[in-house]
N, C-alpha and C positions, 0 to 999 in steps of 0.2 A: 367156970367163971375165972378161977384163980389162974387158968392157962392163958385167958384173954389179957387179963392184967399183966401177966409177966411177958406176954408177947408185945405189948404196947410199952412197956419200959425198955425191952432191948431195942424196939423201932427207934425210941426216944433217944437212947443212948448213941445208936448209929447215925442217926441225924445230926445230933449236936457234935459227933466228931468230923463228920464230913462238913458241917458248916465252920468247924474251927478251921480245919486244913484249907477250904475255900477263903476264909478271911484272912489266914497269914500268908498265902499264896498271893493274894492281893496287894498285902502290904510290902511284899517283894523279899520274904523270909526265904532263904534257899534250903535251909535244913532245919523242918519243924521240931522234929524229935530229938535233935542234937542239944545237950545241955550247954554246949558253947555257942549256940546259934546267935545269942543277942550279945556277945561280947566283941569288942572293937578289933581284936586281933584276928589274924588269917589263918590260924593253926589248926583248925579243928580236923581237917583232912576229910570231912565229907564229900567234898565234890570230887576227890581221888579215888572213890570206891564205885565209880562207874564202869 
């Protein structure tokens, strides 16, 4: 029974993180994990990592 609960918690965390990524991408955020993604300046450098 405890394995089922742990599995459901892990699935819920994965679903929540996927939903967060989808919501942020719909908003137009380019760098979701970057701490400077919400700032007005263009110097974060995330787009140059491609």
